[in-house]
N, C-alpha and C positions, 0 to 999 in steps of 0.2 A: 238324739235322741236318747229316753231313758226308760232303762230296764229295771223295774220294782220287783223285787225277789228275783235275782238273775242265775241263782244256783250255779249250775255247770258250767253256765256261757254258751249252752245250745244256741239260743236264739240270738245271740250277739255277734256270734262267730256268722251266722245266716244272713245278719242284717245289717254288719259293719261296712260293707263294700255299699252300702246304697245309701249310705251318710256321711255327710264330713266328720261327725265327733258321735261317738256311740257312751255312754255310761251305765253300769251296772251295780247296782245296789243288794247287800244282805245282811245278815245278822249272823249269818252261819261263818265263822272263819273257814272252816275246811271247804265251803261250797265256794267260798272266794279263791283259796287256791286252786281248787280243780276248774274254776274260769278261767282264771290266769293260766294254767298251764293250755288250756284250749287255745286261748287266745295267742299265745305264744307260737303254740303249735302250728296251727293256722295264717302266721305272718301277719295278725292284725295289730295295725300300730294306732289307730285312731281310738281307742278304748281305753276306758278309765272305769277301776273299780274302787268301791269304798264300802267300808262296813256301815249301815246304817239301818234304822228301823222303816220300814213302811207308812207307820204312823207319825213320824218327825224326820221327814226329809230335809238335808240341812243344804238348803238350794234357794238362791234367790227369787223370788216371785217371777213367772215368766221365761223360766230361763229354757225350756225346751220345746221345741216344733211336736213332738212325737213322745206318748208316755204310754207304755204297754206295761200288763203285769197277768202273767198266765199260771195258775194253781200257786197263787200265793195270797188272795187277800181273805179267802177262807178261813182260811189261818191265823189270822193277824187276828189281834184280842179286839181290838179299837179298827175294825175296818172303815166304817164311817169315816173315822179321824184320816185314816191312810188315802178315800178317796178326796178328800178336803185339800191333802196335801198333793196330791196330782193334780187337782184342779188348779190349785195356786201356783204352781212350777210349770205349769201348761201357759204357754203363749195365746191370747186372745186369737182365734182361729185356728189353734191348734187340734191337734188328732189324740185322743186317748181308746187304747184299744184294750178291753176290759175282761176277764176273765170272771163272772161272776154264777157263784152256787144257789140252783135253784131249793127252795124251802119242801115243796109239795113232792117228794120221790122216794123210793126205800133207798137213793143213793145217799141221802141227804143223813139218813136214820143209822145206815151200816159206817159211815164213815165218823159219822161223830162218836158213837159208841166205840169205835177203834181208836180215835184220840184219845179220848177221856180215858182209857185203859193204858195209854201211854204217857199218861200224866199232863196232857193239854188238857187244854177248857175244853176241846172241843171243836166245832167249827161254826162259822157264821155264814148264815143262808137265810136270802130273801124271797118274798114274794114278788114276781115281776112288776106289780103295780107301784108294789113300795118302792123297790130301787129305780125305775123310772122318775118316780118323784123324786127321791132323795138327791138324785144327779142332776135334775132341772134346778134344785134348790142350790146346787154348786155352781151354776151354769155350765154345766154339759148337756145337751142335747143330742139325742141318740140318732145318727145316721143310718145304721145299719144294726141290725139284729140276728143273729144264728143260734139257733136251738139244737142242742143235742142230748141224747140220754133218756129218751121218754122208753123205750122199747126194751132199754138194757135193764130194768127191773128185775128182770129174772137172773142177774147176775148174785142178786142179795138174798133168793130165797135159798133155803137149803135144799140139796139135791139137785135143782135145777141149775146150779151155777158149773155143773159138770158138763152140759149140754152144749156142747163147743159148734154144732150145728146151727145154733141159734145165732153165735155171733155172726157165721158166715152169710145166714139169711138176712140179717140185719144190716151186715155192713158190709155189702160188695161194694168192688171198687169205684170211685168216680160218681159219676152221677146215676150209678144203681143201687147210691147208700140208701137203703130204705129206711134206717132210723132217722136220717138229716129229714128225709122228705115229711115224715109222720111228726116227727119231734117241731118241725114249722108251721105242721096245720093249725089253722087258729084254734081248733077244738083241744089241741095237745099242749100247745104253745107253754102255758101255764106251769105245766107238769113236768119240763125239762128236768135233767140232772144240773146242767148249768148253760146259762148263756155268754157267745163273746159278742160284746156289744161295742162297737165303732162309734165313738160319741166326739162331737166337736165343740171346742169352748167358743162361748158367745161373748 
């Protein structure tokens, strides 16, 4: 398993016991230190950490059965290059789980502005039809797609962001999560803040 943008190793710790080997990459040395500490603290012995860029993965073709990337691809300047590398290092029949930022929502506007103020280029976001086409060109076919955040637009409107009652209304526990149900309705699905895509390499 490969974690692209492993940060502090949170997901690696959770998944390590379910796989024979897990590798985490990140470009931030401090994050790799924190990941190493978390893996050690939790007694994980089948993990490896590497300093690498998501858009230039240094692994042979077909090295991994599973590749996942959460909260990372939006901040990689060459997102499509990163996706091509993910497809390349994935075995035929392997699974990629990808967190993709949607273009048509206030979250993208807010966070793009936020990161530009921090000196970053902003963020990369896609229309759903566009990302599906791009992934298919790379040999990644979508098995499942889960949308989130359509009802969270209020968080990015001055004044409304303080209404915590709305958060409780739209994000009740479990199957009562209204945002998930609305975000995955065909009318609203293209407007999601993000999609979690489960892809199979053909």
